[in-house]
Phi, psi and omega in degrees: 000139174269138175283135182240132180289167187304315180298315180295321180298317179296320178294322178297313179298314180299312180294324178293319178296320176298314180295320177300312182295324178295317178297319179298318178296324182289331183260349179278162183271164171302133182098340173284159180229130174247125180224135174275120186277336181146153179055236181248025180254131181238152171240131179238116179264121183240092179296148175068025171256134184234191181303336182258343183249353185296323185294327175297321177294317178298315181298324176297316178297315180294323179297328179295341181267354181295324177286125183298148171276159176232146175217124185051043178063019176252132179285139177235138176253126179255147177242141178244147170234122184240144172251136184242125173224134188249138172264134355266008184306311181270320181193163174253001183254131181303312182302318179294318178297318178298317179299314182295319177295323178295314178303314181294322178297315180295328174294319178300317178297314182299323182263004179056042177253155180291332179204163176218134177271126183302135174221141183306326181294345175295327178299316180297314183291328178292324179291332179276340183288000000 
């Protein structure tokens, strides 16, 4: 590993996030929404995805990360952890869906999985952690 000073590290992160968001925009459909929530967290709204079709969308998003990113001609591999909550399956309220997706995302991070589908019992285990 090469040591990178703070400024270069910040530039690398910034450029990687820009490239990530561009890839997400390139693979989403008309009507889908990609939004950076802050830091390295994004929200992707996929209308008309349901309990049977959501996994294909997740796999498409994950596949877009397989090609390495580059910074100063160095390949970088990014990893994503996603939380999945579905309207109206989980809730009809935006705030609830965002919370549920967040809980599922943190479970995915905690278990080092690429994604986690929200289940109510995740709330109980997060409260005990």
